[in-house]
C-alpha atoms as an extended CHARMM CRD file, in Angstrom:
* protein
*
        84  EXT
         1         1  MET       CA              5.3910000000       -8.0850000000       -1.6790000000  PROA      1               0.0000000000
         2         2  GLN       CA              8.2440000000       -5.6320000000       -1.4360000000  PROA      2               0.0000000000
         3         3  THR       CA              9.4390000000       -4.6170000000        2.0190000000  PROA      3               0.0000000000
         4         4  ILE       CA             12.2830000000       -2.3570000000        3.0380000000  PROA      4               0.0000000000
         5         5  VAL       CA             14.2900000000       -3.7540000000        5.9330000000  PROA      5               0.0000000000
         6         6  ARG       CA             16.7190000000       -1.3930000000        7.6200000000  PROA      6               0.0000000000
         7         7  THR       CA             17.1630000000       -3.0790000000       10.9990000000  PROA      7               0.0000000000
         8         8  THR       CA             17.4590000000       -6.6460000000       12.2520000000  PROA      8               0.0000000000
         9         9  GLY       CA             14.2880000000       -6.0450000000       14.2440000000  PROA      9               0.0000000000
        10        10  GLN       CA             12.4010000000       -5.6500000000       10.9650000000  PROA      10              0.0000000000
        11        11  LEU       CA             13.8680000000       -8.8040000000        9.4180000000  PROA      11              0.0000000000
        12        12  GLY       CA             12.2710000000      -11.3960000000       11.7090000000  PROA      12              0.0000000000
        13        13  PRO       CA              8.6630000000      -10.3470000000       11.0420000000  PROA      13              0.0000000000
        14        14  VAL       CA              9.3400000000      -10.2640000000        7.2870000000  PROA      14              0.0000000000
        15        15  LEU       CA             10.7360000000      -13.8060000000        7.3270000000  PROA      15              0.0000000000
        16        16  ARG       CA              7.7600000000      -14.9510000000        9.4240000000  PROA      16              0.0000000000
        17        17  LYS       CA              5.3060000000      -13.2970000000        7.0110000000  PROA      17              0.0000000000
        18        18  LEU       CA              6.9700000000      -14.9490000000        4.0070000000  PROA      18              0.0000000000
        19        19  ARG       CA              6.8520000000      -18.3470000000        5.7410000000  PROA      19              0.0000000000
        20        20  LYS       CA              3.1910000000      -17.9530000000        6.6650000000  PROA      20              0.0000000000
        21        21  ALA       CA              2.3370000000      -16.8540000000        3.1130000000  PROA      21              0.0000000000
        22        22  LYS       CA              3.4910000000      -20.3140000000        2.0230000000  PROA      22              0.0000000000
        23        23  ASN       CA              1.3790000000      -21.8610000000        4.8050000000  PROA      23              0.0000000000
        24        24  TRP       CA              4.4810000000      -23.4740000000        6.2910000000  PROA      24              0.0000000000
        25        25  SER       CA              5.1460000000      -24.1050000000        9.9320000000  PROA      25              0.0000000000
        26        26  GLN       CA              8.6060000000      -23.3980000000       11.3040000000  PROA      26              0.0000000000
        27        27  ALA       CA              9.2420000000      -27.1500000000       11.1910000000  PROA      27              0.0000000000
        28        28  GLN       CA              8.2380000000      -27.3420000000        7.5180000000  PROA      28              0.0000000000
        29        29  LEU       CA             10.5410000000      -24.4710000000        6.5850000000  PROA      29              0.0000000000
        30        30  GLY       CA             13.2960000000      -26.1280000000        8.5760000000  PROA      30              0.0000000000
        31        31  GLU       CA             12.7960000000      -29.3550000000        6.6170000000  PROA      31              0.0000000000
        32        32  HSD       CA             13.1680000000      -27.4680000000        3.3350000000  PROA      32              0.0000000000
        33        33  VAL       CA             16.4720000000      -25.8880000000        4.3530000000  PROA      33              0.0000000000
        34        34  GLY       CA             17.9440000000      -28.5390000000        6.6570000000  PROA      34              0.0000000000
        35        35  LEU       CA             17.4550000000      -26.6610000000        9.9410000000  PROA      35              0.0000000000
        36        36  SER       CA             15.5380000000      -27.5240000000       13.0780000000  PROA      36              0.0000000000
        37        37  GLN       CA             12.2830000000      -25.8660000000       14.0750000000  PROA      37              0.0000000000
        38        38  GLU       CA             14.1540000000      -24.4090000000       17.0340000000  PROA      38              0.0000000000
        39        39  ARG       CA             16.6940000000      -22.7760000000       14.7250000000  PROA      39              0.0000000000
        40        40  ILE       CA             13.9470000000      -21.2890000000       12.5360000000  PROA      40              0.0000000000
        41        41  SER       CA             12.3030000000      -19.8890000000       15.6710000000  PROA      41              0.0000000000
        42        42  ALA       CA             15.6060000000      -18.3900000000       16.8260000000  PROA      42              0.0000000000
        43        43  ILE       CA             16.1380000000      -16.7870000000       13.3990000000  PROA      43              0.0000000000
        44        44  GLU       CA             12.6370000000      -15.2890000000       13.3720000000  PROA      44              0.0000000000
        45        45  ASN       CA             13.0330000000      -13.9730000000       16.9300000000  PROA      45              0.0000000000
        46        46  ARG       CA             16.7100000000      -12.9170000000       16.8550000000  PROA      46              0.0000000000
        47        47  PRO       CA             17.6160000000      -12.3770000000       13.1840000000  PROA      47              0.0000000000
        48        48  GLU       CA             20.7470000000      -10.4290000000       14.1110000000  PROA      48              0.0000000000
        49        49  ARG       CA             22.3640000000      -13.8050000000       14.7800000000  PROA      49              0.0000000000
        50        50  ILE       CA             21.7770000000      -15.3620000000       11.3530000000  PROA      50              0.0000000000
        51        51  PRO       CA             24.7780000000      -15.9390000000        9.1140000000  PROA      51              0.0000000000
        52        52  VAL       CA             24.3630000000      -14.5100000000        5.6260000000  PROA      52              0.0000000000
        53        53  ASN       CA             24.5200000000      -17.9520000000        4.0010000000  PROA      53              0.0000000000
        54        54  GLN       CA             21.5830000000      -19.1460000000        6.1460000000  PROA      54              0.0000000000
        55        55  LEU       CA             19.6240000000      -15.9860000000        5.3700000000  PROA      55              0.0000000000
        56        56  LEU       CA             20.1220000000      -16.4920000000        1.6380000000  PROA      56              0.0000000000
        57        57  THR       CA             19.1410000000      -20.1670000000        1.9140000000  PROA      57              0.0000000000
        58        58  LEU       CA             15.9470000000      -19.2250000000        3.7550000000  PROA      58              0.0000000000
        59        59  MET       CA             15.1610000000      -16.5330000000        1.2000000000  PROA      59              0.0000000000
        60        60  MET       CA             15.5420000000      -19.0070000000       -1.6620000000  PROA      60              0.0000000000
        61        61  ALA       CA             13.2330000000      -21.4990000000        0.0670000000  PROA      61              0.0000000000
        62        62  LEU       CA             10.6990000000      -18.7210000000        0.6540000000  PROA      62              0.0000000000
        63        63  ASP       CA             10.8620000000      -17.6070000000       -3.0060000000  PROA      63              0.0000000000
        64        64  ALA       CA             12.2460000000      -14.2290000000       -1.9430000000  PROA      64              0.0000000000
        65        65  GLU       CA             15.3620000000      -12.3110000000       -2.8540000000  PROA      65              0.0000000000
        66        66  LEU       CA             17.6970000000       -9.8980000000       -1.1470000000  PROA      66              0.0000000000
        67        67  MET       CA             18.1730000000       -6.5450000000       -2.8380000000  PROA      67              0.0000000000
        68        68  VAL       CA             20.6610000000       -3.9160000000       -1.7380000000  PROA      68              0.0000000000
        69        69  SER       CA             20.2370000000       -0.3350000000       -2.8570000000  PROA      69              0.0000000000
        70        70  ALA       CA             21.6430000000        3.0390000000       -1.9390000000  PROA      70              0.0000000000
        71        71  ARG       CA             19.3690000000        5.4060000000       -0.0750000000  PROA      71              0.0000000000
        72        72  THR       CA             18.5860000000        8.8020000000       -1.4460000000  PROA      72              0.0000000000
        73        73  PRO       CA             20.4310000000       11.6100000000        0.3730000000  PROA      73              0.0000000000
        74        74  SER       CA             17.2990000000       12.5610000000        2.3350000000  PROA      74              0.0000000000
        75        75  GLU       CA             17.0720000000        8.9950000000        3.7040000000  PROA      75              0.0000000000
        76        76  THR       CA             20.7120000000        8.6950000000        4.7520000000  PROA      76              0.0000000000
        77        77  PRO       CA             21.2290000000        9.2520000000        8.4840000000  PROA      77              0.0000000000
        78        78  THR       CA             23.8130000000       11.7810000000        9.5650000000  PROA      78              0.0000000000
        79        79  VAL       CA             26.9710000000       10.1070000000       10.7930000000  PROA      79              0.0000000000
        80        80  GLU       CA             28.8290000000       12.0310000000       13.4370000000  PROA      80              0.0000000000
        81        81  LYS       CA             32.5290000000       11.6950000000       14.0770000000  PROA      81              0.0000000000
        82        82  GLY       CA             33.1990000000        8.2890000000       15.5860000000  PROA      82              0.0000000000
        83        83  GLY       CA             30.7350000000        6.3090000000       13.4700000000  PROA      83              0.0000000000
        84        84  TRP       CA             27.0960000000        5.3320000000       13.8480000000  PROA      84              0.0000000000
């Protein structure tokens, strides 16, 4: 499965889908990575609050990887003066 994630709102469902593909509960995933079920739930529901090291640890446990690539010019949003 290859999924493009461009917002934190898209990350939670992807992590949940990867976990469910392994037939793991949140508690089981937590056991694999040393986090509580409550923390896994918080990550799946509010992924904007996950530190990068925890994200990478979860991805390794879920047999997934993080890829970063440049968008083609037609995909790049226009940035007006003052930032995003």
